[in-house]
ROGULO-194141 format. One line per 3 residues: number of its first residue (from 1); their letters; for each residue x, y, z of N, C-alpha, C. Coordinates in nm, 2 decimals, decimal comma, always signed. Layout:
// ROGULO-194141
NUM) a) X Y Z X Y Z X Y Z; ...
This chain:
// ROGULO-194141
1) mri) +0,08 -0,12 +0,01 +0,00 +0,00 -0,01 +0,09 +0,13 +0,00; +0,04 +0,23 -0,05 +0,10 +0,36 -0,05 +0,03 +0,46 +0,04; +0,11 +0,50 +0,14 +0,06 +0,57 +0,24 +0,11 +0,71 +0,27
4) ail) +0,04 +0,81 +0,28 +0,08 +0,94 +0,32 +0,04 +0,96 +0,46; +0,13 +1,00 +0,55 +0,10 +1,04 +0,70 +0,10 +1,19 +0,68; -0,01 +1,25 +0,74 -0,02 +1,39 +0,74 -0,03 +1,44 +0,90
7) psa) +0,09 +1,45 +0,97 +0,08 +1,48 +1,10 +0,09 +1,64 +1,11; +0,03 +1,69 +1,23 +0,03 +1,84 +1,25 +0,17 +1,89 +1,25; +0,27 +1,80 +1,31 +0,41 +1,84 +1,30 +0,50 +1,73 +1,29
10) yqp) +0,63 +1,76 +1,26 +0,72 +1,63 +1,24 +0,86 +1,70 +1,28; +0,95 +1,59 +1,26 +1,09 +1,64 +1,29 +1,13 +1,76 +1,21; +1,23 +1,84 +1,25 +1,31 +1,83 +1,37 +1,24 +1,86 +1,50
13) sig) +1,11 +1,92 +1,49 +1,04 +1,94 +1,62 +1,05 +1,81 +1,70; +1,05 +1,82 +1,82 +1,04 +1,70 +1,91 +0,92 +1,70 +2,00; +0,84 +1,60 +2,01 +0,72 +1,59 +2,08 +0,66 +1,46 +2,07
16) gve) +0,53 +1,45 +2,12 +0,46 +1,33 +2,11 +0,41 +1,29 +1,97; +0,35 +1,40 +1,90 +0,30 +1,38 +1,78 +0,42 +1,34 +1,68; +0,51 +1,41 +1,69 +0,64 +1,41 +1,60 +0,70 +1,25 +1,61
19) els) +0,71 +1,21 +1,74 +0,77 +1,07 +1,75 +0,66 +0,97 +1,72; +0,54 +0,99 +1,75 +0,44 +0,88 +1,71 +0,42 +0,87 +1,55; +0,43 +0,99 +1,49 +0,43 +0,98 +1,35 +0,55 +0,91 +1,29
22) rql) +0,67 +0,94 +1,35 +0,79 +0,89 +1,30 +0,78 +0,74 +1,33; +0,74 +0,69 +1,43 +0,73 +0,54 +1,46 +0,62 +0,48 +1,38; +0,53 +0,55 +1,35 +0,42 +0,49 +1,24 +0,48 +0,47 +1,12
25) ala) +0,54 +0,58 +1,06 +0,61 +0,58 +0,92 +0,70 +0,46 +0,93; +0,79 +0,45 +1,02 +0,89 +0,34 +1,02 +0,82 +0,20 +1,02; +0,71 +0,19 +1,11 +0,64 +0,06 +1,11 +0,58 +0,02 +0,97
28) yke) +0,51 +0,13 +0,91 +0,45 +0,10 +0,77 +0,56 +0,06 +0,68; +0,67 +0,13 +0,68 +0,79 +0,10 +0,59 +0,83 -0,05 +0,61; +0,85 -0,08 +0,76 +0,90 -0,22 +0,78 +0,81 -0,33 +0,73
31) hgh) +0,67 -0,29 +0,71 +0,58 -0,40 +0,67 +0,56 -0,38 +0,53; +0,66 -0,31 +0,44 +0,67 -0,32 +0,31 +0,58 -0,21 +0,24; +0,52 -0,11 +0,30 +0,45 -0,02 +0,25 +0,54 +0,11 +0,21
34) hvi) +0,49 +0,18 +0,09 +0,56 +0,30 +0,06 +0,50 +0,41 +0,13; +0,58 +0,49 +0,22 +0,53 +0,58 +0,30 +0,61 +0,72 +0,27; +0,52 +0,83 +0,28 +0,57 +0,96 +0,28 +0,50 +1,03 +0,39
37) vvt) +0,58 +1,15 +0,43 +0,51 +1,23 +0,54 +0,49 +1,36 +0,49; +0,37 +1,43 +0,51 +0,35 +1,56 +0,46 +0,30 +1,63 +0,58; +0,38 +1,74 +0,61 +0,34 +1,82 +0,73 +0,36 +1,98 +0,70
40) nrw) +0,32 +2,04 +0,80 +0,33 +2,18 +0,79 +0,48 +2,24 +0,78; +0,50 +2,33 +0,70 +0,63 +2,38 +0,69 +0,65 +2,50 +0,79; +0,68 +2,45 +0,93 +0,71 +2,57 +1,02 +0,82 +2,49 +1,10
43) prh) +0,91 +2,58 +1,15 +0,94 +2,71 +1,10 +0,97 +2,72 +0,95; +0,95 +2,83 +0,90 +0,97 +2,83 +0,74 +1,10 +2,81 +0,69; +1,22 +2,82 +0,77 +1,35 +2,78 +0,72 +1,37 +2,65 +0,68
46) lpa) +1,28 +2,56 +0,73 +1,31 +2,41 +0,71 +1,28 +2,38 +0,56; +1,35 +2,28 +0,51 +1,35 +2,25 +0,36 +1,21 +2,21 +0,33; +1,17 +2,22 +0,21 +1,04 +2,17 +0,15 +1,04 +2,03 +0,15
49) hev) +1,16 +1,97 +0,12 +1,16 +1,83 +0,11 +1,30 +1,78 +0,17; +1,29 +1,66 +0,24 +1,41 +1,59 +0,28 +1,37 +1,45 +0,31; +1,49 +1,37 +0,32 +1,46 +1,23 +0,37 +1,52 +1,21 +0,50
52) ldg) +1,42 +1,17 +0,59 +1,46 +1,14 +0,73 +1,44 +1,00 +0,77; +1,53 +0,92 +0,82 +1,51 +0,78 +0,84 +1,46 +0,69 +0,73; +1,50 +0,74 +0,61 +1,46 +0,66 +0,49 +1,33 +0,71 +0,45
55) idv) +1,26 +0,80 +0,51 +1,12 +0,85 +0,47 +1,12 +0,98 +0,40; +1,06 +0,99 +0,29 +1,04 +1,11 +0,22 +0,95 +1,20 +0,31; +1,01 +1,33 +0,35 +0,94 +1,42 +0,42 +0,90 +1,54 +0,34
58) hrl) +0,78 +1,59 +0,32 +0,74 +1,71 +0,24 +0,67 +1,79 +0,34; +0,71 +1,92 +0,33 +0,67 +2,02 +0,40 +0,60 +2,13 +0,31; +0,47 +2,16 +0,35 +0,39 +2,26 +0,28 +0,34 +2,37 +0,37
61) plr) +0,32 +2,49 +0,33 +0,28 +2,59 +0,41 +0,12 +2,58 +0,42; +0,09 +2,48 +0,53 -0,06 +2,46 +0,55 -0,12 +2,57 +0,64; -0,19 +2,65 +0,59 -0,26 +2,76 +0,67 -0,39 +2,75 +0,67
64) tqh) -0,46 +2,80 +0,79 -0,59 +2,79 +0,81 -0,63 +2,93 +0,83; -0,75 +2,97 +0,83 -0,80 +3,11 +0,87 -0,80 +3,13 +1,00; -0,75 +3,26 +1,03 -0,72 +3,30 +1,16 -0,81 +3,43 +1,19
67) rsm) -0,83 +3,47 +1,31 -0,91 +3,59 +1,33 -0,85 +3,72 +1,29; -0,71 +3,71 +1,27 -0,66 +3,84 +1,24 -0,67 +3,86 +1,08; -0,66 +3,98 +1,05 -0,67 +4,02 +0,90 -0,56 +3,96 +0,83
70) kgr) -0,44 +3,95 +0,88 -0,32 +3,90 +0,82 -0,34 +3,76 +0,80; -0,39 +3,68 +0,89 -0,42 +3,53 +0,89 -0,53 +3,51 +0,78; -0,62 +3,59 +0,79 -0,73 +3,55 +0,68 -0,68 +3,58 +0,55
73) lsh) -0,61 +3,70 +0,54 -0,55 +3,72 +0,40 -0,46 +3,63 +0,35; -0,36 +3,57 +0,44 -0,27 +3,48 +0,41 -0,34 +3,35 +0,36; -0,43 +3,32 +0,43 -0,51 +3,18 +0,40 -0,58 +3,20 +0,27
76) alt) -0,64 +3,31 +0,24 -0,71 +3,33 +0,13 -0,63 +3,33 -0,01; -0,51 +3,39 +0,01 -0,42 +3,40 -0,09 -0,32 +3,27 -0,13; -0,33 +3,18 -0,03 -0,24 +3,06 -0,05 -0,32 +2,92 -0,04
79) hrr) -0,43 +2,92 +0,02 -0,48 +2,78 +0,05 -0,51 +2,70 -0,09; -0,55 +2,77 -0,20 -0,58 +2,69 -0,31 -0,45 +2,64 -0,38; -0,36 +2,73 -0,38 -0,24 +2,68 -0,45 -0,16 +2,56 -0,35
82) ver) -0,18 +2,57 -0,22 -0,12 +2,47 -0,14 -0,19 +2,34 -0,15; -0,33 +2,35 -0,16 -0,41 +2,23 -0,18 -0,38 +2,17 -0,32; -0,35 +2,24 -0,41 -0,32 +2,18 -0,55 -0,19 +2,11 -0,54
85) alq) -0,10 +2,18 -0,47 +0,03 +2,12 -0,46 +0,03 +1,98 -0,37; -0,05 +1,98 -0,27 -0,07 +1,87 -0,19 -0,13 +1,76 -0,28; -0,23 +1,79 -0,36 -0,30 +1,69 -0,45 -0,21 +1,64 -0,54
88) rll) -0,12 +1,73 -0,61 -0,02 +1,67 -0,70 +0,08 +1,59 -0,63; +0,12 +1,62 -0,52 +0,21 +1,53 -0,45 +0,15 +1,39 -0,43; +0,04 +1,39 -0,37 -0,04 +1,26 -0,33 -0,06 +1,19 -0,46
91) erh) -0,10 +1,25 -0,57 -0,12 +1,19 -0,70 +0,01 +1,13 -0,76; +0,12 +1,21 -0,75 +0,25 +1,15 -0,80 +0,31 +1,03 -0,73; +0,27 +1,03 -0,60 +0,31 +0,90 -0,52 +0,19 +0,81 -0,52
94) hid) +0,09 +0,81 -0,60 -0,02 +0,72 -0,62 -0,07 +0,67 -0,48; -0,09 +0,77 -0,40 -0,13 +0,74 -0,25 -0,25 +0,66 -0,24; -0,26 +0,55 -0,17 -0,38 +0,48 -0,15 -0,47 +0,53 -0,03
97) vfh) -0,39 +0,57 +0,08 -0,45 +0,61 +0,20 -0,37 +0,72 +0,26; -0,45 +0,83 +0,29 -0,37 +0,92 +0,37 -0,43 +0,93 +0,52; -0,33 +0,94 +0,61 -0,35 +0,91 +0,75 -0,33 +1,04 +0,82
100) vqc) -0,42 +1,11 +0,88 -0,41 +1,24 +0,94 -0,37 +1,20 +1,08; -0,27 +1,26 +1,14 -0,23 +1,22 +1,27 -0,22 +1,36 +1,36; -0,30 +1,37 +1,46 -0,32 +1,49 +1,54 -0,39 +1,60 +1,47
103) vsr) -0,51 +1,60 +1,46 -0,59 +1,69 +1,38 -0,57 +1,84 +1,42; -0,52 +1,91 +1,31 -0,50 +2,04 +1,30 -0,52 +2,10 +1,17; -0,45 +2,18 +1,11 -0,47 +2,25 +0,98 -0,46 +2,14 +0,88
106) nae) -0,38 +2,03 +0,90 -0,36 +1,90 +0,81 -0,50 +1,86 +0,78; -0,59 +1,84 +0,87 -0,73 +1,79 +0,85 -0,81 +1,86 +0,76; -0,80 +2,00 +0,76 -0,87 +2,08 +0,67 -0,84 +2,04 +0,53
109) yal) -0,71 +2,03 +0,49 -0,67 +2,00 +0,36 -0,70 +1,86 +0,31; -0,69 +1,76 +0,41 -0,73 +1,62 +0,39 -0,88 +1,61 +0,35; -0,95 +1,68 +0,43 -1,11 +1,66 +0,41 -1,15 +1,73 +0,27
112) rlr) -1,08 +1,82 +0,24 -1,11 +1,87 +0,10 -1,06 +1,79 +0,00; -0,94 +1,72 +0,01 -0,87 +1,63 -0,10 -0,96 +1,51 -0,10; -1,01 +1,47 +0,01 -1,09 +1,32 +0,00 -1,18 +1,32 -0,10
115) vrl) -1,25 +1,42 -0,13 -1,36 +1,41 -0,24 -1,31 +1,40 -0,38; -1,16 +1,43 -0,39 -1,12 +1,45 -0,52 -1,01 +1,33 -0,55; -0,98 +1,26 -0,45 -0,87 +1,16 -0,46 -0,93 +1,02 -0,45
118) pag) -0,89 +0,92 -0,52 -0,95 +0,78 -0,49 -0,88 +0,72 -0,37; -0,83 +0,80 -0,27 -0,76 +0,74 -0,15 -0,85 +0,74 -0,02; -0,83 +0,64 +0,07 -0,89 +0,64 +0,19 -0,84 +0,73 +0,28
121) lvv) -0,91 +0,76 +0,38 -0,87 +0,87 +0,48 -0,89 +0,80 +0,62; -0,77 +0,81 +0,70 -0,77 +0,76 +0,83 -0,75 +0,88 +0,93; -0,84 +0,89 +1,02 -0,83 +1,00 +1,13 -0,85 +0,93 +1,27
124) psp) -0,75 +0,89 +1,33 -0,77 +0,84 +1,46 -0,83 +0,91 +1,56; -0,91 +0,85 +1,65 -0,98 +0,93 +1,75 -0,87 +0,92 +1,87; -0,88 +1,03 +1,96 -0,79 +1,02 +2,08 -0,80 +0,89 +2,16
127) rdl) -0,92 +0,84 +2,16 -0,93 +0,71 +2,23 -0,85 +0,60 +2,17; -0,82 +0,61 +2,05 -0,74 +0,51 +1,98 -0,59 +0,49 +2,02; -0,55 +0,61 +2,08 -0,40 +0,64 +2,10 -0,36 +0,58 +2,24
């Protein structure tokens, strides 16, 4: 299977979500699945793509609407472009399932793409962890 994990955060940040997503990616890979990680590009100086632990990690500027004028404007100007970039990335990797880990801005993009891609969507409940 070809799996994209979409965590709210990933390495080099250190925390529970980051480590859980890393361990999940490694376990999927160990079981013979093709795995990529797609996460928010924050801080902005992080590379858009790199390979960590043998896993392709892609970072996109996943933005959501904020109450501030700057946040609303940034979202309005970028969200369609970012959504298209994410869709192309998932299509290029022929993703069968995208797995949202720790619901945040990542889920907004996954839910919108779910209707356009022939891939399954996994969103674990906090009770599952």
